[in-house]
C-alpha positions, 0 to 999 in steps of 0.5 A: 594854372593847372590843366583840365586833366590835372583838375579832373584827377585832383577832384576825382581820385579814381581817375588816371591820366596818361600822357603821350601814349601810342594808340595801336588800334582804334575801332568805331561802331554804331550803337543806337544813336552813339558811336562806340570807340575802342582804343588799344594802347601800346603796352596795355592789354585792356581796351579803352572805351568811349562814346561820341555822337559823331565819328571821331578821327582815326587815332591809330598810330597817334600819340594821345593824352588820355584820362580814364578810370577802370571798370568791369563789363559783363559779356556773355556772363563773363567779366572783362576789365575795361577802361572808361575814357573821360577825356582823350586828346591828340598830343 
């Protein structure tokens, strides 16, 4: 039986799945009624972002399995590459 992550990647070609990656930084901040989470992964200079309705446990130093897709975010007229997280789970 395939895992949920493998089903997602098979169904949506733009998704990427990484396993056992180490989180070096995890920041949470309020935005309207959402909590914005930004995660930095060891060996990668692009931030991984996701939203939740509630606070998430601190992932700093944890190993996670993460499913994401690349995107571009405009800040002050400049484009920055980010990764939008679809699924994140502590390994």
